[in-house]
SEROMI-858254 format. One record per atom (N, C-alpha, C, O): residue in one letter; x, z, y. Coordinates in steps of 0.02 Angstrom, whole numbers, plus 50000, padded with zeros to 5 digits. Layout:
<atoms>
aXZY ...
</atoms>
This chain:
<atoms>
x483435215047983 x484075217648007 x483935222348066 x483585220548113 x484225228348063 x484135233148117 x484565231348176 x485165230048169 x484265231148237 x484635229348297 x484805235548337 x484375239948345 x485415236048363 x485555241348410 x485305239248479 x485085233548489 x485345243748527 x485045242348593 x485365236348627 x485015232348657 x486025235748622 x486375230248655 x486155223548626 x486015218848664 x486105223048559 x485905216748528 x485175215148544 x484995209348553 x484755220548548 x484055219448565 x484005216448635 x483615211748646 x484385219048683 x484355216548751 x484635209448755 x484375205248792 x485155208048716 x485425201248715 x484905196248690 x484825190948719 x484565198048636 x484045193648609 x483485192748659 x483225187248667 x483295198248693 x482745197748741 x482915193048798 x482495189148821 x483535193248821 x483755188748874 x483745181548851 x483525177048888 x483985180348790 x483985173448763 x483285170748757 x483135165148778 x482845174848728 x482155172648718 x481805171648785 x481415166948794 x481935176148832 x481635175448898 x481835169048933 x481425165748964 x482475167348927 x482705161048957 x482365155048925 x482185150348959 x482295155348859 x481975149748823 x481245149048845 x481015143448855 x480895154648852 x480195154248873 x480125151448943 x479675147648957 x480595153448986 x480575151049055 x480645143449058 x480385140249102 x481015140649010 x481115133449008 x480555129848971 x480545123648970 x480095133548942 x479515130648907 x479715125248858 x479415119848855 x480225126648819 x480475121748771 x480445124948702 x480835129448687 x479985122648660 x479905125648594 x480535125148551 x480695129648513 x480885119448558 x481495118648519 x482035123548540 x482375126448499 x482095124548607 x482585129248633 x482415136348612 x482855140248596 x481765137948611 x481555144548589 x481765145748517 x482035151048500 x481635140848474 x481815141548403 x482555142448395 x482785146648356 x482945138548433 x483665139048429 x483905145848455 x484375148748426 x483585148348509 x483785154748538 x483655160448489 x484065164948482 x483075160248456 x482905165548408 x483395165648350 x483535171048323 x483655159848332 x484125159548275 x484835161148295 x485255162248251 x484985161248360 x485675161248381 x486025167848368 x486645168048365 x485655173348361 x485985179648348 x486435179248287 x487015181348290 x486195176748233 x486605175748174 x486615168448153 x486885166848100 x486315163948193 x486285156748180 x486095155448108 x486475152448070 x485495157548089 x485245156648021 x485025149348011 x484495147448035 x485435145547977 x485285138447967 x484815137447908 x484815141447861 x484425132147912 x483945130547858 x484005123247840 x484345119347873 x483655121347787 x483655114447765 x484255112947720 x484485117247684 x484495106747724 x485035104447681 x485705106247712 x485995102247749 x485965112147696 x486585114647727 x487145115747675 x487665118447693 x487035113647613 x487565114147563 x487435108947508 x486855107347494 x487955106347476 x488655107847493 x488875104047556 x488745098047563 x489195107547600 x489495104547660 x490215106947664 x490345112947664 x490675102147667 x491395103647670 x491695099347725 x491565093347729 x492105102347768 x492465098747821 x491985095247869 x492025089147877 x491515098847901 x491015095547943 x491295093348010 x491755096348037 x490985088148037 x491085086248107 x490395084548136 x489925083048098 x490325084748202 x489665084448232 x489695081048300 x490195081348335 x489135077748316 x489065074548382 x488325074048397 x487905074248352 x488165073248461 x487465072648482 x487355065748514 x487745063648557 x486825062348493 x486605056248526 x485865057148544 x485455058648502 x485715056348608 x485045057548634 x484825064648616 x485155069448635 x484275065348578 x484025072148563 x484175074348491 x483875078948465 x484655070948459 x484795072248389 x485525073748378 x485975070448405 x485655078948337 x486325080648316 x486465077248249 x486035077148205 x487055074348243 x487265071048181 x487875074648153 x488355075948188 x487845076148089 x488375079748055 x488635075547997 x488245073247955 x489285074647994 x489615070947941 x490085075847904 x490315080647934 x490215074647841 x490655079147804 x490975075547745 x490805069847730 x491445078947713 x491745076447651 x491215075247599 x490735079047592 x491295069847561 x490825068347508 x490985061547479 x491455058147501 x490585059347431 x490715053047398 x490805047447449 x491315043947448 x490315046547493 x490355041047541 x490165043247612 x489845039547649 x490365049247629 x490245052547694 x489495053647706 x489165049647738 x489225059147680 x488525060847692 x488385061947766 x488815064047804 x487755060347785 x487525061247854 x486925065847855 x486455064947816 x486945070947898 x486385075447909 x486185075247982 x486595073748025 x485555076747996 x485305076748065 x484915083148078 x484645086248032 x484885084948142 x484495090648164 x484275089548236 x484625086248274 x483705092248254 x483475092148323 x483655098448361 x483645098648422 x483825103848323 x483915110248356 x484535114148334 x484615119948353 x484965111148293 x485565114248264 x485395119348210 x485855122248181 x484765120448197 x484565125548148 x484335122448083 x484585124148029 x483845117848087 x483575114748027 x483895107948017 x483905103748062 x484175106847956 x484565100847942 x484265096847886 x484005099547837 x484305090147894 x484045085447844 x484595080647823 x484945077847866 x484675079647759 x485135074647732 x484785067847733 x484265067047702 x485085062947769 x484745056547778 x485095050647743 x484845045047745 x485665051947711 x485995046447677 x486745046847683 x487025052147697 x487075041147673 x487805040747675 x488025035347723 x487655030747740 x488645035947745 x488935030947791 x489095024547753 x488935019047776 x489415025147695 x489625019447655 x489235019247589 x488905024047569 x489265013547556 x488985012847489 x489505013747435 x489345014047376 x490125014147456 x490675015047409 x491325015447449 x491325015047510 x491865016347414 x492515016647447 x492695009747474 x492655004847436 x492895009147537 x493095002647563 x493644999547519 x494105003047498 x493594993047506 x494074989847459 x494804990847477 x495224991847433 x494964990747542 x495664991647561 x495904998647543 x496484999547524 x495455003647550 x495645010547533 x495705011347458 x496135015047434 x495265008047420 x495305008247347 x495965005347323 x496275008047276 x496185000047354 x496824996947335 x497415001547352 x497895002047315 x497365004947410 x497915009247432 x497955015647391 x498505017947374 x497375018647374 x497345024947339 x496895024047277 x496315026147279 x497155021147224 x496725019147167 x496365024947134 x495825023947106 x496645031047136 x496335036647100 x495845040647144 x495555045547121 x495745038447205 x495275042047249 x494555041147225 x494365035747204 x494165046547229 x493475046147207 x492985048447261 x492385048947248 x493235049747322 x492805051847377 x493175050847443 x493755049047444 x492815052047497 x493105051347564 x493105058247596 x492605061847593 x493665060047626 x493765066847650 x493735067247726 x493905062547762 x493515073147749 x493645075747817 x493545070647873 x494025069047908 x492935068047881 x492825063247935 x492845066648004 x492795072748010 x492915062448055 x492895064748124 x492505059648164 x492625053648158 x492045062048206 x491615057548245 x491755058448319 x491775064148344 x491835052948355 x491945053148427 x491625046948458 x491435042248423 x491575047048524 x491265041348560 x491725039348617 x491875043348661 x491935033148618 x492305030348673 x492275022748670 x492145019848618 x492385019648726 x492375012348732 x491715009348706 x491715003948676 x491165012848718 x490505010248702 x490315010348628 x489815007248609 x490715013948587 x490575014148515 x490725021048487 x491155024748512 x490365022748434 x490525028748396 x491095026948348 x491075021748314 x491585031348345 x492175030348302 x492175035748249 x492235041648265 x492115033748187 x492135038348130 x492785037348092 x492875032548055 x493255041948103 x493885041848067 x493795045748002 x493425050748000 x494135043647950 x494055046947885 x494705046347846 x495135042247862 x494785050647796 x495395050547757 x495255049447683 x494735051547657 x495715046147650 x495675044847579 x496345046947548 x496875044647569 x496305051147497 x496915053647465 x496715056547397 x496155055747374 x497185059847365 x497065063647305 x497375070547314 x497865071347350 x497085075447280 x497275082447292 x498015083547276 x498255081747222 x498375086547324 x499075088347315 x499575082847329 x500175083847320 x499325076947350 x499775071247364 x499765069547438 x499255070347472 x500335067147463 x500335064647532 x500355057047535 x500525054147587 x500195053747479 x500045046547482 x499325046047506 x498855046547466 x499245045147570 x498595045847602 x498505040647656 x498985038047684 x497875039147671 x497715034447724 x497155037247767 x496725041047743 x497155035347830 x496605036847876 x496315030147898 x496675025847922 x495665029447889 x495315023347908 x494835024647966 x494765030247990 x494505019247987 x494045019548044 x493445015248032 x493505009448010 x492855017948046 x492235014048047 x491915015148116 x491955020548144 x491595009948142 x491285010448208 x490555008348205 x490335004848160 x490185010748255 x489465009148261 x489275009948334 x489545014148369 x488805005848357 x488585006448427 x488055011848434 x487915014048490 x487755014048379 x487255019348381 x487265023048315 x487485020448264 x487025029348317 x486945033248256 x486225033448232 x486065036348180 x485785030448271 x485065030448255 x484925024948204 x484955019048219 x484755026948143 x484645022148089 x484025017748101 x483955012548069 x483585019748146 x482995015748161 x483135010148212 x482705005948224 x483725010248241 x483905005148290 x484104998648254 x484444998848203 x483904992948280 x484114986548251 x484864985348257 x485144981048224 x485194989248302 x485914988448312 x486334992848266 x486944992648267 x485994996848224 x486355001548180 x486714997748125 x486404994448083 x487374998348124 x487784995348071 x488484998148074 x488834997648125 x488695001148019 x489385003548016 x489844997647999 x489744994047950 x490354996848041 x490854991548031 x491514994948014 x491794998648054 x491764993647954 x492394996547935 x492964992747967 x493034986647957 x493374996348005 x493934993148042 x494594993548004 x495094991048028 x494584996747946 x495194996847905 x495675002447921 x495485007547949 x496295001247903 x496815006347907 x497005008047979 x497055003748022 x497105014647991 x497355017048056 x498075019548048 x498525017048081 x498175024548005 x498855026947990 x498875028747916 x498355029647884 x499475029047889 x499565030847819 x500215034547809 x500675034147850 x500255038247754 x500875041447733 x501005039747660 x500545038247622 x501645040147642 x501855038847573 x502185045147545 x502305049947582 x502325045147482 x502635051047452 x503325052547481 x503585058047474 x503615047647513 x504265048647547 x504195051347617 x504695053147649 x503575051747643 x503455054247711 x503525061847713 x503455065247662 x503655064447774 x503725071647781 x503075074947805 x503065080947820 x502535070947810 x501895073747831 x501345070347790 x501485066347745 x500715071847807 x500155069547765 x499585067047809 x499325070747851 x499395060647799 x498895057447842 x498185058747817 x497865054247790 x497955065047826 x497255066647814 x497015071147871 x497415073047915 x496375072747872 x496075077247921 x496145074647993 x496455078048035 x495875068748008 x495945065948076 x495485069448126 x494955072048108 x495695069248189 x495275071448245 x495495067848308 x496085067048321 x495005065648347 x495135062148410 x494935066448469 x494395069348469 x495365066848519 x495205069948583 x495355064848638 x495835061048633 x494935064848690 x495065060748749 x495415065048801 x495175070548817 x495975062648828 x496315066548879 x495965065948946 x495435062748950 x496245068948998 x495895069049063 x495865062249097 x495535061449148 x496205057249068 x496165050449093 x495735046049047 x495685040049057 x495435049148996 x495015045448949 x495385041848894 x495095037648859 x496025043248886 x496425040048834 x496325043948769 x496385050048768 x496165040448713 x496075043948649 x496735045448614 x497205041448615 x496765051248584 x497345053448545 x497105055848477 x496605059448472 x497455053748425 x497285055548356 x497765060848331 x498365059748327 x497485066748314 x497885071848279 x497675071848206 x497115070148189 x498125073848163 x497985074048092 x498535077948057 x499045079648087 x498435079547993 x498965082647954 x498715088147909 x498185091247920 x499095089347856 x498945094547807 x499585096347770 x499905092047739 x499775102747772 x500375105147738 x500985101047759 x501025098847816 x501465100047715 x502085096547730 x502365099047797 x502425105147807 x502535094547843 x502825096747906 x502305098147960 x502475099148018 x501665098047941 x501155100547987 x500735095348022 x500615089847996 x500525097048082 x500035093148120 x500405088248166 x500855090148204 x500195081848162 x500505076548201 x499985073448248 x499385074848243 x500235069348294 x499795065948343 x500065059148360 x500675058148367 x499605054348367 x499765047648392 x499285045848448 x498685047448446 x499535042448498 x499115039648551 x498755033448522 x499055029548485 x498115032548540 x497725026848517 x497595021848573 x497605023548632 x497485015748553 x497255010448598 x496495010948604 x496155010448553 x496225012048663 x495495012848669 x495095006748645 x494525007448624 x495395000848649 x495044994748629 x494974994248553 x494444992248528 x495504995948517 x495494995048444 x495365001548406 x495165001348348 x495495007248439 x495445013548404 x496025014848356 x496015019448316 x496545010648362 x497125011248318 x497745012948360 x497715012748421 x498315014548328 x498895016848365 x499095012248422 x499095006048415 x499255015248479 x499435011548539 x500125008448533 x500595011548508 x500175002248558 x500834999048560 x501245001648619 x501855000648621 x500915004948667 x501255007548726 x501635013948712 x502115015548747 x501435017548660 x501755023948644 x501735024748568 x501215026448540 x502305023548536 x502325024148463 x502625030748440 x502825031448382 x502655035648485 x502935042248468 x502475045848420 x501865045948428 x502775048848369 x502415053348324 x502555060448348 x503095063248337 x502055063448382 x502135070048411 x501985075448358 x501555074448316 x502355080848360 x502235086548316 x501895092148356 x502115093948410 x501345094848327 x500945099748364 x500965106748333 x500985111648370 x500965107248267 x500945113748234 x501275113348166 x501245108148133 x501575118748145 x501915118848080 x501985126048056 x501985130748096 x502045126847990 x502195133347960 x502825132647918 x502915127647884 x503235137747920 x503895137247889 x503895138747815 x504265135847776 x503465143547793 x503495145847725 x503045141747679 x502495139747698 x503285140747618 x502895137247566 x502235141147554 x502255147247550 x501655137747549 x501565130447544 x501445127047612 x501155121647614 x501655130147666 x501605127247733 x500885125247749 x500745119647771 x500445129947737 x499725128547737 x499425128747808 x499175133847830 x499465123047842 x499125121947905 x498835114947902 x499175110147881 x498205114247923 x497865107747919 x497255107647965 x497115112448000 x496895101947962 x496235101347994 x496245102648069 x495895107048093 x496655098848107 x496665099948180 x496015097748213 x495685093148191 x495845101248267 x495295099248311 x495475101448381 x495605107348393 x495465096748428 x495695098048497 x495115096948545 x494745091948540 x495035101548593 x494565100548648 x494915101848715 x495435105048718 x494615099248768 x494835100748836 x494345105848866 x493745105148860 x494615111048898 x494195116048930 x494595120048980 x495125122748963 x494355120449041 x494645124849091 x495375123649106 x495755128449117 x495585117449107 x496285115849123 x496755116049064 x497355114949073 x496495117449004 x496915117648944 x496635113048890 x496045111348890 x497085111048846 x496895108148782 x496965113648730 x497485116948726 x496445114548690 x496455119648637 x496515116248570 x496115111848553 x497015118148532 x497115115548465 x496895120748413 x497195126048407 x496365119048377 x496125123148321 x496405120148257 x496415114148248 x496645124448212 x496875122348146 x496625127348095 x496375132648112 x496695125548031 x496535130147977 x497165132047940 x497565127747921 x497255138547929 x497805141247890 x497565142847819 x496975144147807 x498045142747774 x497975145247705 x497545140647662 x497515134647674 x497195143447612 x496945139147557 x496185138247559 x495805143047564 x495985131947554 x495275130247546 x495125129047473 x495555129747429 x494495127047460 x494305123747398 x494375128147336 x494445125547280 x494345134747345 x494395139347289 x493785143947285 x493815149447257 x493235141647313 x492625145647311 x492715152347344 x492995152747399 x492485157647312 x492495164247343 x493205167047351 x493295171947387 x493705164047318 x494385166347327 x494765162347380 x495365163347389 x494425157847415 x494735153947468 x494955158647525 x494615163547541 x495525157047554 x495815161247608 x495845157747675 x496175160047721 x495495152147680 x495475148247743 x495305152747803 x494915157447797 x495595151147861 x495425154447924 x495635149847981 x496135146347976 x495245149848034 x495375145548091 x495835149248140 x495725155048156 x496335145648165 x496815148248214 x496805143648275 x496585137948270 x497035146148332 x497025142148393 x497625143548437 x497905149048438 x497825138348473 x498315138848526 x498115134148581 x497645130248573 x498455134348638 x498265129948693 x498875127348731 x499425130148727 x498765121948767 x499295118648804 x499005115348867 x498415113548868 x499415114448917 x499195110848976 x499245103348966 x498955099449005 x499615101148915 x499695094148900 x499425092648830 x499505096748784 x499115086848821 x498805085348757 x499305085048700 x499145086548643 x499925083148715 x500445082548664 x500825089148652 x501305089248614 x500615094448686 x500925100948677 x501465102448729 x501555098548775 x501815108048720 x501785112648663 x501175117248665 x500955119448718 x500895118648606 x500325123148599 x500575130148583 x500985131148538 x500325134948622 x500555141948618 x499965146448604 x499425145348630 x500065151448562 x499515155948547 x499465161548600 x499855161648648 x498985165948591 x498855171148640 x499455175848651 x499545178548705 x499865176648599 x500445181048604 x501065177348627 x501615180248629 x500995170948645 x501565167148669 x501985163848615 x502525161348629 x501735163748553 x502105160648498 x501925153348492 x501325151748487 x502405148748492 x502245141648484 x501935140248416 x502135143248366 x501465135748414 x501145133948351 x501625129948306 x501505129348246 x502155127248335 x502675124148294 x503125129248260 x503555127548219 x503025135648278 x503425141048248 x502975146248217 x503065152248227 x502485143948179 x502025148248142 x501515151848187 x501175156448164 x501455149648250 x500995152948295 x500265150948282 x500125146048249 x499815154948310 x499105153748305 x498725160348311 x498895165248278 x498215160448353 x497795166348361 x497175165548317 x496835160348321 x497025170448275 x496485169848227 x495805169948261 x495675174048304 x495365165348239 x494695164648267 x494155166548216 x493695170248234 x494205164148155 x493705165748104 x493985170748054 x494585170848039 x493525174848027 x493715179947979 x493205179847922 x492615178547933 x493435181147862 x492985181547805 x492535187647810 x492735192747838 x491935187147782 x491485192847775 x491325193647701 x491565189847659 x490925198747685 x490745199747615 x490415193647585 x490525191847528 x489985190447625 x489625184647600 x490005178147612 x490065173947567 x490275177247673 x490555170747692 x491305170947687 x491645174047728 x491575167647636 x492285167647622 x492615161147647 x492315155847646 x493235161847668 x493635156047687 x493335151547740 x493315145447730 x493085154347796 x492785150047847 x493315145747882 x493755148347916 x493265139147874 x493785134847902 x493585127647908 x493005125747901 x494095123547921 x494035116447936 x493475115347987 x492945112747971 x493625117348047 x493105117448099 x493095111148142 x493595107648148 x492525110048171 x492435105648229 x492185110048286 x491975115648275 x492215107348346 x491925110848404 x491405106248435 x491545100448450 x490805108848445 x490275105348481 x490215108348550 x490065114248558 x490345104148601 x490265106248671 x489585103448694 x489515097548708 x489095107848697 x488395105948707 x488135109248771 x487905114948770 x488185105548826 x487995108448890 x488465114148908 x489075113248908 x488185120048923 x488595125748941 x488745130348883 x489005135848892 x488585128048822 x488735132148762 x489175128148714 x489035122348699 x489695131348690 x490135128448640 x490005131748573 x489845137748570 x490065127848519 x489955130348452 x490545128548407 x490825123148412 x490725133248365 x491205131848312 x490815130148249 x490415134148224 x490925124148224 x490565121548165 x491075121248108 x491595118048114 x490915124548053 x491395124747998 x491025125347932 x490415125647930 x491405125547877 x491105127347813 x491365134247794 x491905136347815 x490985137747753 x491205143947722 x490915144147652 x490405140947638 x491225147947608 x491025148347539 x490555154347529 x490745160047542 x489945152847507 x489415157847503 x489485162047439 x489355159547384 x489675168347447 x489775172647389 x489125174347353 x489135176547296 x488565173347387 x487925174447354 x487705168647311 x487235169147272 x488045163047319 x487855156947283 x488475153847249 x488615147947258 x488825157947212 x489415156047172 x489925152047212 x490265147747185 x489975153447277 x490505150447317 x490385143447340 x490865139847356 x489765141147342 x489625134247364 x489795133547438 x489615137847478 x490155128147457 x490315127147528 x489695125747568 x489295121347551 x489615129347623 x488985129347660 x489125128747735 x489615131347760 x488695125147770 x488765124147842 x488665130647880 x488205134447867 x489125131847927 x489065137447973 x489135134848044 x489565130648057 x488725137248090 x488765135448161 x488775141948200 x488295145748199 x489325143148235 x489455149548267 x489545148648342 x490015145248363 x489115151548383 x489215151148456 x489885154248476 x490075159548452 x490235150748520 x490885153148544 x490795157248607 x490415155448652 x491145162848610 x491195166948670 x491895166148697 x492385167448661 x491955164148760 x492615163348791 x492755169648833 x492355171448877 x493305173048819 x493455179148855 x493735177648925 x493825171848943 x493865182848962 x494065181949032 x494745178649039 x494915176049093 x495135178648985 x495785175248986 x495755168248959 x496265164848953 x495145165948941 x495065159148918 x495225158048844 x495435152648825 x495125163248803 x495235162548731 x494575163148693 x494145167148711 x494495159048641 x493855158848605 x493795164348552 x494285165948518 x493185167048546 x493035171548491 x492345169648463 x491945166548498 x492215171448401 x491555170248371 x491335176648334 x491755180448310 x490685177548331 x490395182948292 x490245180248222 x489815175948215 x490585182848172 x490505180348104 x489865182648071 x489705180548016 x489485187148105 x488855189548077 x488955195948038 x489515198248028 x488405198848017 x488425205547987 x488445205347911 x488485210647879 x488425199347880 x488405198947807 x489105198247777 x489175197747717 
</atoms>
């Protein structure tokens, strides 16, 4: 790839910093960061979430029983197994036609890793969100064991929203909040009990965070972070799961309060079709969406899937360094392909 002068200087600065730190892993990561060329087992990956424990990154995604991948440098990825051996019995009873587990979310609070996941069938809002916990993600530890904690929230065909695509954020007091939702009336939120990881008895309010008015009301996959005095709500608009014809794109708004209101860069509330676009399709990478955010030291990354037009639209892991502008809004470089 031909580099212009500005990109050459940017790469030189990155590499120079890595050399100064004498860290071979950081050097490798720095060299890859221009276009973040990932290697190893990076497809199929759909609806990824990510977390770091010690010196290892762990990535979970949609799949039969929640596949797990690991990396030491965010560049090279290895598939190491699955979270479950099958669908939890309670979820099988609730959603008999389900054949996989969707859109997991990983977080750490109250001394345990919390893996929220959704079980549903395509096009239905008869859906459930469950929870599994573990004290460590290191499979070599004698303490490694996923414990399924059962149902967290559910929706029925009579509900006006859809209990899939969970995400947990801790507020500035360390209280966990669960956002979720797909289509229907949009993105919802419940306060959680830190001890159980399930809905709090102290606040049973179902908060509304984002919605779209026009059919098919395509907003889903919330992910919230705290940064610089704001909570940022990322969501995905439009259609996934159609290979190279997918129209997914990540949008964002922000709020001073975790429960909203979330407003986009132009001042439009996300409950009124608002959202500032973050990801864009390229010739190769179509429908980049369903993102997580990795806050790793002083660098933030947008982690998502995109459909690779060079490989018949297979969903593939993408990790994009975030640039925060002077007004505190995120942007990403989608690359030159």
